[in-house]
C-alpha positions in Angstrom: 13.6 1.9 14.7 11.0 0.6 12.4 10.4 -3.0 11.4 10.2 -4.6 8.0 6.6 -5.6 8.9 5.6 -2.0 9.5 7.1 -0.9 6.3 5.5 -3.7 4.3 2.0 -2.9 5.8 2.5 0.8 5.1 3.6 0.2 1.5 0.7 -2.2 0.8 -1.7 0.4 2.3 -0.2 3.2 0.2 -0.7 1.2 -3.0 -4.3 0.2 -2.1 -5.1 3.8 -1.2 -3.8 5.1 -4.5 -5.7 2.4 -6.4 -8.9 3.4 -4.6 -8.2 7.1 -5.4 -7.7 6.4 -9.1 -10.8 4.1 -9.2 -13.0 6.7 -7.5 -11.7 9.4 -9.9 -12.6 7.2 -12.9 -16.0 6.3 -11.5 -16.8 10.0 -10.7 -16.0 10.9 -14.4 -18.1 8.0 -15.8 -15.1 6.6 -17.6 -15.8 3.4 -19.4 -14.0 0.0 -19.3 -12.6 1.0 -22.8 -10.3 3.4 -21.0 -8.9 0.7 -18.7 -5.5 1.2 -20.2 -5.4 4.9 -19.2 -6.6 4.0 -15.7 -3.8 1.5 -15.3 -1.3 4.1 -16.6 -2.7 6.7 -14.2 -2.4 4.3 -11.2 1.1 3.1 -12.1 2.3 6.7 -12.8 1.3 7.7 -9.3 2.4 4.6 -7.5 5.9 4.3 -8.9 7.1 7.9 -8.1 5.3 7.7 -4.8 7.2 4.6 -3.7 10.5 5.9 -4.9 10.0 9.2 -3.2 8.8 7.7 0.0 12.1 5.7 0.3 14.2 8.6 -0.9 12.9 11.0 1.8 12.6 8.2 4.3 8.9 8.7 4.8 8.8 5.2 6.4 7.8 4.4 10.0 9.7 6.6 12.4 9.8 6.7 16.2 8.7 10.3 15.9 5.2 10.5 14.4 5.6 14.2 13.6 8.7 13.5 11.4 6.9 10.6 9.8 3.9 12.8 8.8 6.1 15.7 7.7 8.1 13.4 5.4 4.9 11.9 4.1 3.8 15.4 3.1 7.2 16.2 1.5 7.1 12.9 -0.4 3.6 13.6 -1.7 4.5 17.1 -2.9 7.5 15.7 -4.8 5.8 12.5 -6.1 2.6 14.0 -7.6 4.3 16.4 -10.1 6.6 13.5 -11.1 3.7 11.1 -11.4 1.7 13.5 -13.5 4.6 14.2 -15.8 5.1 10.4 -16.2 1.4 9.9 -16.9 1.4 12.7 -19.5 4.5 11.1 -21.2 3.0 7.6 -21.2 -0.3 8.9 -22.6 1.5 11.0 -25.1 0.0 14.2 -23.8 1.7 17.5 -24.1 -0.1 19.1 -21.1 -1.3 18.4 -17.5 -4.6 19.9 -16.6 -4.4 22.3 -13.7 -7.6 20.9 -12.2 -6.3 17.4 -12.4 -3.1 18.4 -10.7 -4.9 20.3 -8.0 -7.4 17.4 -7.4 -4.6 14.9 -7.2 -2.5 17.0 -4.8 -5.4 17.8 -2.5 -7.8 14.9 -2.6 -5.2 12.2 -3.3 -3.1 13.8 -0.6 -6.0 13.6 1.8 -6.3 9.9 1.0 -2.6 9.2 1.5 -2.2 11.5 4.5 -5.4 10.1 6.1 -4.2 6.5 5.7 -0.7 7.3 7.0 -2.2 9.3 10.0 -4.3 6.3 10.8 -1.3 4.0 10.5 0.8 6.3 12.8 -1.9 6.5 15.5 -2.7 2.8 15.5 0.6 1.1 14.7 3.3 3.5 15.9 1.6 4.6 19.1 0.9 1.0 20.1 4.6 0.4 20.1 4.5 -2.6 17.8 
C-alpha cells in the first residue's frame, strides 16, 4: 500500500518535471517573455490531463515497481494527446504540429519516466 506522503512527493515531482520540460522547450526555441502566456498555457495543458490520467489509471506508488512504471507509460500515452488538444483549444489553434507531438511524447516522456524510475528505485525499494 502506498502512503499519502509518497503520492504527494510523486505529484510535486511530476509537476516540477513538466515545468522544467516546458521551460527547456521554450528556451531551446528562443521564445521571448512576451510569449509567457502561451508558456503557461502549454504547462497547464500538460499538467492537468497528466494528473487526472495518473489518478484514473492509478499510476501512483505501487508495491510492484513494474506495474507502477507500466501505468506511468499508459498514463503518459493518454495524457499527452489530451494535453495537446487542450493546448490547441486554449491557444485557438486548429492544428497540432506532428513534430511537437512527437517531441512531447518522446522527450517529455523521458523526463517523466526518468523521474518516476528514480522515485521507484529510491523510494519504493527503500520500503518507506
